[in-house]
Short mmCIF file of the C-alpha atoms (twelve columns), coordinates in Angstrom:
data_MODEL
# 
_entry.id   MODEL 
# 
loop_
_atom_site.group_PDB 
_atom_site.id 
_atom_site.type_symbol 
_atom_site.label_atom_id 
_atom_site.label_alt_id 
_atom_site.label_comp_id 
_atom_site.label_asym_id 
_atom_site.label_seq_id 
_atom_site.Cartn_x 
_atom_site.Cartn_y 
_atom_site.Cartn_z 
_atom_site.pdbx_PDB_model_num 
ATOM 1  C CA . UNK A 1  -23.266 34.411  -7.222  1 
ATOM 2  C CA . UNK A 2  -19.479 35.500  -7.100  1 
ATOM 3  C CA . UNK A 3  -16.926 33.630  -9.002  1 
ATOM 4  C CA . UNK A 4  -13.722 32.190  -7.355  1 
ATOM 5  C CA . UNK A 5  -10.976 31.697  -8.727  1 
ATOM 6  C CA . UNK A 6  -7.752  29.474  -8.338  1 
ATOM 7  C CA . UNK A 7  -4.002  29.353  -9.343  1 
ATOM 8  C CA . UNK A 8  -3.272  26.218  -10.672 1 
ATOM 9  C CA . UNK A 9  -0.822  25.229  -7.970  1 
ATOM 10 C CA . UNK A 10 -4.111  25.984  -5.624  1 
ATOM 11 C CA . UNK A 11 -6.367  23.365  -7.886  1 
ATOM 12 C CA . UNK A 12 -4.036  20.995  -7.826  1 
ATOM 13 C CA . UNK A 13 -3.380  21.373  -3.427  1 
ATOM 14 C CA . UNK A 14 -7.135  21.482  -3.635  1 
ATOM 15 C CA . UNK A 15 -6.972  17.884  -6.022  1 
ATOM 16 C CA . UNK A 16 -4.700  16.316  -3.863  1 
ATOM 17 C CA . UNK A 17 -6.722  16.818  -0.572  1 
ATOM 18 C CA . UNK A 18 -9.391  15.737  -1.934  1 
ATOM 19 C CA . UNK A 19 -7.270  12.319  -3.508  1 
ATOM 20 C CA . UNK A 20 -5.899  11.735  0.633   1 
ATOM 21 C CA . UNK A 21 -9.609  11.464  1.649   1 
ATOM 22 C CA . UNK A 22 -10.887 9.527   -1.041  1 
ATOM 23 C CA . UNK A 23 -7.896  6.944   -0.693  1 
ATOM 24 C CA . UNK A 24 -8.033  5.957   3.064   1 
ATOM 25 C CA . UNK A 25 -9.836  3.045   3.118   1 
ATOM 26 C CA . UNK A 26 -10.728 0.692   6.219   1 
ATOM 27 C CA . UNK A 27 -9.153  -2.694  5.604   1 
ATOM 28 C CA . UNK A 28 -11.955 -5.152  4.244   1 
ATOM 29 C CA . UNK A 29 -11.677 -9.160  3.811   1 
ATOM 30 C CA . UNK A 30 -10.947 -9.253  0.271   1 
ATOM 31 C CA . UNK A 31 -11.979 -13.596 0.632   1 
ATOM 32 C CA . UNK A 32 -9.546  -14.935 3.075   1 
ATOM 33 C CA . UNK A 33 -10.947 -14.330 5.863   1 
ATOM 34 C CA . UNK A 34 -9.126  -11.601 7.091   1 
ATOM 35 C CA . UNK A 35 -9.438  -8.049  6.723   1 
ATOM 36 C CA . UNK A 36 -6.269  -6.422  5.251   1 
ATOM 37 C CA . UNK A 37 -5.809  -2.985  3.921   1 
ATOM 38 C CA . UNK A 38 -5.427  -2.404  -0.077  1 
ATOM 39 C CA . UNK A 39 -1.414  -1.604  0.049   1 
ATOM 40 C CA . UNK A 40 -1.505  -4.927  1.680   1 
ATOM 41 C CA . UNK A 41 -2.957  -6.760  -0.650  1 
ATOM 42 C CA . UNK A 42 -1.352  -5.161  -3.591  1 
ATOM 43 C CA . UNK A 43 2.017   -6.453  -1.783  1 
ATOM 44 C CA . UNK A 44 1.063   -9.872  -1.187  1 
ATOM 45 C CA . UNK A 45 0.198   -10.581 -5.469  1 
ATOM 46 C CA . UNK A 46 3.738   -8.706  -5.906  1 
ATOM 47 C CA . UNK A 47 5.919   -10.896 -3.737  1 
ATOM 48 C CA . UNK A 48 2.768   -14.136 -5.182  1 
ATOM 49 C CA . UNK A 49 3.872   -13.720 -8.458  1 
ATOM 50 C CA . UNK A 50 7.735   -12.757 -8.373  1 
ATOM 51 C CA . UNK A 51 8.755   -15.744 -6.046  1 
ATOM 52 C CA . UNK A 52 12.043  -15.109 -4.190  1 
ATOM 53 C CA . UNK A 53 12.051  -11.446 -4.511  1 
ATOM 54 C CA . UNK A 54 13.807  -9.639  -1.231  1 
ATOM 55 C CA . UNK A 55 11.939  -6.663  0.705   1 
ATOM 56 C CA . UNK A 56 14.177  -4.320  -0.434  1 
ATOM 57 C CA . UNK A 57 13.427  -5.389  -4.129  1 
ATOM 58 C CA . UNK A 58 9.673   -4.857  -3.345  1 
ATOM 59 C CA . UNK A 59 10.554  -1.524  -1.323  1 
ATOM 60 C CA . UNK A 60 11.974  -0.362  -5.240  1 
ATOM 61 C CA . UNK A 61 9.116   -1.661  -6.822  1 
ATOM 62 C CA . UNK A 62 6.437   -0.338  -5.218  1 
ATOM 63 C CA . UNK A 63 8.097   3.181   -4.021  1 
ATOM 64 C CA . UNK A 64 8.168   2.485   -0.757  1 
ATOM 65 C CA . UNK A 65 10.616  2.644   2.532   1 
ATOM 66 C CA . UNK A 66 12.329  -0.589  3.451   1 
ATOM 67 C CA . UNK A 67 10.881  -0.082  7.138   1 
ATOM 68 C CA . UNK A 68 7.546   -0.044  5.786   1 
ATOM 69 C CA . UNK A 69 7.747   -2.923  3.332   1 
ATOM 70 C CA . UNK A 70 9.017   -4.921  6.857   1 
ATOM 71 C CA . UNK A 71 6.176   -3.983  8.889   1 
ATOM 72 C CA . UNK A 72 3.624   -4.737  5.827   1 
ATOM 73 C CA . UNK A 73 5.079   -7.913  5.563   1 
ATOM 74 C CA . UNK A 74 5.172   -8.742  9.287   1 
ATOM 75 C CA . UNK A 75 1.344   -8.300  9.206   1 
ATOM 76 C CA . UNK A 76 1.173   -11.090 6.313   1 
ATOM 77 C CA . UNK A 77 3.197   -13.303 8.304   1 
ATOM 78 C CA . UNK A 78 1.162   -12.871 11.305  1 
ATOM 79 C CA . UNK A 79 -2.685  -13.329 9.560   1 
ATOM 80 C CA . UNK A 80 -0.705  -16.439 7.927   1 
ATOM 81 C CA . UNK A 81 -0.631  -15.209 4.414   1 
ATOM 82 C CA . UNK A 82 2.790   -15.139 4.307   1 
ATOM 83 C CA . UNK A 83 5.979   -17.292 4.959   1 
ATOM 84 C CA . UNK A 84 9.430   -15.415 4.815   1 
ATOM 85 C CA . UNK A 85 11.910  -17.739 3.445   1 
ATOM 86 C CA . UNK A 86 14.728  -17.063 5.861   1 
ATOM 87 C CA . UNK A 87 18.838  -17.557 4.128   1 
ATOM 88 C CA . UNK A 88 20.449  -19.760 6.634   1 
# 
C-alpha cells in the first residue's frame, strides 16, 4: 500500500472540510414544539441569560454579523420564542 503524505496546510484543509460536513445539521425540536437550528438555540439561550442585550452586542459576543443575528432574532420572533422590547 502506497503511503500518502500531506503538508500541514493540506491536512488542515482536509480537517476543516470534514468538520464542516459534521457541523451541518438539520433543524430539530429541542422540546419547544418548534424546529430550531443549533445556532438559534444558542442565541436564544444567550439572550435569556443577558436580558436587555442588544442585537449588536449579541453579534459581537458570538462573532456574527449584525445582519445574521437580526435574521436569527426575526426567526425566533416568528416562532413566538422571543419578543423584542422596542425602545421608544
